N, C-alpha and C positions, 0 to 999 in steps of 0.2 A: 108450668105454673106462671101466670103473669107476675112479673116482679112487683112486689109491694114497696120495695126500697131499691135504690140504685137502678132506676129504669133504663139507664144507658150503659150499664156495666154488668154483664152477665156474671163475671167472675166475682165481683163483690156481692151481688145478690145471692149467688149459690152458697158462698161461705157464710153469709148472714142466715140463710135458710138452714144451713147445717147447724149453726148454733141454736136456732129456734127448735130444731128437731130434738135437741137434747133436753128441752124443757120436760118432756114426758117422763124422764127418769132422773130429774133433779139436777141437770147440768146447766141450767140457765133459768132466768125469769124473763117473761116476755117484755116487761117494761125496761129491764136492764139492757136487753138486746136492742130494743127500738131506740132507747135514749142514746146508747153508745153509737149505733149506726147513724143516728141523726147528727152526730157531731163530726162524723168522718167526711172528709172531702173525697168525693167520688173519683176513683182512679188513682188516688195518692197513697202509695204504700206507707210512707212515713206517717201520714195522718191516721191510717188504719191502725198501725202499731201503737201510736201514741194514745189513741182513744180507748182501744181495747185494753192496753196495759194499765191505763188510769182506772178503768172500771175494775180490772182484776186486783189492783192494789187496794182500792177502796173496799171491795168485798172481802179480800183476805184479811184486811185490818179488822173488819167487823167480826170475822170468824175468830181471830185471836182474842178480841175483847169478850166475845161470848164464851169462849173456852175458859178464860181467866175467871169469869163470873160463875162458872159451873154449869153453863147452859150447853150441854154436850150436843144435843140434837140440832140446835140452832147453829152451833159451830160446825158440825159435820156438814150441814146443808150449805153453809156459806163457803166452806173449803172446797166442796165439790164444784160449785159455780165458779169460784175463783180459778180453780184448776183449768176449767174449760175456757175461761176468758183469757188466761195466759197463753193457752194453746192457740187460740184464735189470733192473739196479738202477734205472735212470731211467725204466723203462717206464710206471709209474703216475703219474709227476709231470707229465705233459703237460696243458696247459690254456691257455685264453685268456690268463690271467695266469700266465706260466710260472714254475715254481719254479726258483730259481737253481741248485739242485743238478742240475737236468736238464741244463743246458749243460755243467757241469763233468764229469759222468759220461759224457755223450755224447762230449765231446772226448777223454776218457781212453780210451774204447772205440776211437776212430779211431786215436789215437796207438799203442795196443798192437797194433792190427791192422797198421798200417804197419810197426811194428817187426818183427812176424812175417813180413810179406811180404818185407822186405829180407833175411831169413835163408833164403828159399827159393832153391835153385839149379834144381830141376826140380819144378814148372814155374817159369817166370819170372813174377813178379807185379809190375806197374808201376802206381803211382798215375798217373792221367791227369786232365786237365782238358779237357772236351769243349766246344767253342765253342757257345754257345746265346744267341741274341739279343745283348744287349750285355754278357753275362757268360759264365760257364762252369758246367758241371755236373761234379761230382766222380765219379770212377769208378776202376775197376781193369781193366787189360788183362792177361789171362793168355795167355802164349805156351807152347806145348808144348815148344819147344826154341829153339835159336839159328840154325836153318837158314834162316829167312826164307821157308820154303815156304808158299804160300797154302793155307789149310785151311778146311773148313766151319766156320762161325762162329756162335756163340750170343750174342745180345744179351739181357741179363737185367735186370729191375728188380723191385723189391718192390712193396708196396701201401700200405695205410692207415697202417701203424705199423712197418714193417720197414726195415732199413738195407741199404745196398750191401755193407757188411762182413758182414752175416749171410748174404748169398747165397753166400759162400765155403762155408758148411756146408750150404746148400740148393742144390746143383747146380753151382756154378762149378768147384770142384775135381773133382767127378765128371765134368764135361764134358771137362776137360783130360785126364783119365785115358783118355777115349775118343777123344782126338785132335782135339778142337775148340779153336780159338781162342775165347776168351771175353772179352766186354766187359760188365762189370757196372757199373751206375751208379745214382745217385740223381737222379730228376727233380724238378721243382717240387712242393712239398708234402711231399717226402720229407726225411729228417733233415738231410742236409748243406745243401741249398739253403734249407730252412726255417730252420735255425739261423743260418746265416751270411750269407744274402742276402735273407732275408725272402720268398722265393718260395713261393707257395701253389699248391695243386693247380689244374689247369685241365682242363676236360672234353675239349677238342680236342687229344687226346694225339698226334695225327699231327704237330702242330707241335713236339712234343718229340722224337719218334722220327726224323723226317726229318733234323734236324741230327746226331743220333747216328749214323744210317746214313751220312750224308755223311762224318763223322769216321772211321767204321769203314772206309770204302772207301779211305782214304788209308794204311791200315796194310798193309804187305807180306804179313803172315801171314793176311790175310782174303781168302777166295775170294768175290768180290763176287756170284757167281751162286748161292752157297749160304749165305745169311744167314738165320738163324731168330731169332724173337723169343719170349721167355718172360716172361709177367707173372704175378706171385704175389699171391694174395689179392685186394685191390682192383685189382691189376694184371690180374686176370681180366676186367675190363671195359675198363681203359685200353689194354692191348695189342691186343685185338680192335678197339677204336675206331681205333687208329693203323693197323692192317692194312687197315681198310676204305678208307683213302685213300692209303696208302703201299704201292705195289705192287712194290717191289723185294724184298720178303720172299719167301723160298722156303718157309717154314713158320712156323706160329704155334702156341704152346702157352699155354693158359689154365689156371692152377693156383690155384684152381678156377675154372671158367667162371662169369661173371656176365652177365646180360642187361640188368637195369634196377635200379640202386641206388635209384631213386625208390620202388620197391615197399617198401623198408624204411622209408622216410619216412612213407608214407601208411597203413601197415597197421593202425595203432592209432588212426586218426582216423575217426570215424563219417562215413557218407555215401559219396558216389561219389568216384572218383579225381579227377575235375575239381573237386569241391567241396573236397577235401583240398588239392589244389595251390593253389587260390585262397586258402585260409586260410594256407598256408605262405608264400606270396609277398605276402600283404597287408601294407600299411603298418602296420596295427595289428590284432592278434588276441589280446586279453588273456586270453580263456578258454583258448585253446590254449597260450599262454605259461605260464599257471598249471598246466595239466595236465602240461606237460613238466617244470616245476619239481617237481611231485609225483612224477613218474616218477624223476627224478634223486635225490630224497630217499629213495625206497624201494628202488631197484634199483641196486646198485653197478656192475653191468656197463654199464647205460645211462648212469650218471653218468660213468664213464670214457670211454665212446664219445662222448658229447656234448661233454665237455670237450676230448678230443683232437681231435674233429672241428672244433670252433671254432678250435683252434690251427692245424690243417693247412689249413683252408679260409680262414683269415684273416677270420672273422666274429665278431660280438660276442654272439650269442644262440643258444640251442639251436634255436630255430625257424629262424633264418637258416641254421644248419648243415643242418638237415633240408631246407630249400628248396634248398640248393646241390646236394644229392644228386639232385634231380630232373633235373639236366642231365647226369648220368652214366648214359647209356642207349644201347643199341644198337637201340632200337625205331625205327619209322618208316623202315624200309628200310636202316638202317646196317649191320646184321649181314649183310644180303644182298649188300653191296658187297665183302665179303672174298673174295679170289680164291685165295689160297694154301692148300695143305692145312693143316687146323687140327685140333689135338687139344684137346678139352674134357675136363678132369678133373672128377670128381664124387666127393664124400665122402658115404658112406651116412648118416652121423650128423652132417652139418654143422649146427652150432648157430646159424649166422649167416645162411646164404643157401640154405636147403633149396629145391630145385626149380629154382633159377636155371640151373645147368648144362644141364639138359634143355631149358629155354627157349632158351638160346643155340644149342644143337645143332640144335633143330628149325628155327630161322630161317636157319641157314647153307645156302648153295647151292653152296659150294666143296666139294672133297673133304674129308671130315670123319670124325672118330672121337670117340666118347664113351667115356671110360675110367673105370669105377667102381672105387673103393677101399672096402673093407668093414671092419667091426669085427673080423671073423674074422682078417683080415690084420694087425690092429693099426693099420690105416690109415684108419679111418672118420671121424676128426675133420677139421675144416677144414684143408686144406693138408697133411694126413697126417703130423703130428708123431708120432714114436714108431715109424715104419716107413720111415725115410728111405732106406735103401739099397734096400729093396723098391720104394718109389715111384719113386725116381730110375731104377732099372733099367728099369721098365716104360715110363716116359716117354722115356728116351733110346733104348731099343730102337725105339720108335715113330719117333723123330726120325731115327735112322739108316736105318731102312727107307724113310722118306718121302723123305729126301734122295737115297737110291739109286733112287727111283722104283718101289718094289715094293709100295706100300701102296694099298688101295682103301677106300671108305667102310665103316665098321664100328662096332659097339658092342663094346668090349673089356672 
């Protein structure tokens, strides 16, 4: 999509479009997004933070006033938008040495979302703590109603840089509208566990999803025979990895599908894949370290990705982050272990992982569908921001047909 704002900065435009995409389910207002973006100095992370934080503060103040006056719906809606604006404010502050503004804005985002959740009557949205190893993972349980009726259930998680709260606008509320019980959560490396427990990403994601399913199966509103898993962005490799070893799932959705994150680590390193991996994992590789430093100096998108990557992987150097990505793969027969029907989404103009959804699809031996989203639909960017209702409709129609047993292999 041609940038409507920030014409010379793909990074700022994509994150602005991301906020616009949440308008569809109450996470933003168009005028608030455009007004805020218009005050931002293109390419300036401090300016981005200051303006989005200012908008979040204003909207959260309005929410508080509305609540005090007894206007619960107005308060709920404003708290939702404020939560998303605080999330946007802290987005570019992530790094190995984290900016203290990051923690404050993140916590405000969660506070506002929980305030909004408490004001819902239908659906019911309950913050939950999911037992995980010797701690818990934060999440939200969405119930359609108070009947206690077991329903088909969707477990959702985000990816490299998204929050459990953001999933409200990307599919959680839409799934409840369609009659699903929803469990959205943050796993290790994702914002809640990374901020407050120091938990970093792990490639063996089945060891995350298995306790989440264990927890889900204790909930009366969960139909244990119809539990689906949706992974968003980097979740497009994490969720399939889990499904390869956790066979209680009735369906899997990868938005968008990923096959091997290591490909992104080695693509700019001369030589063979084996030689590149050896350099990335070496005790010392000063030339490669210097090259990565130069990339960070010249390319703001790479600089942010590497800084955020060091933060969520818990490593100290750009090379160590790239090396960690080598372990996030479905190669060597892992994809072939997935048994449940699987939807692999693909974005025609994906600027991050072009070609990876097709790779995953080709390696699957389970019932499978490859679903392409295009620029003509307004959905061609990574994870389809800007066409949220369209994308969710196609995805959830597939899920409904799959859980009803009426779908076969296809390219959609």
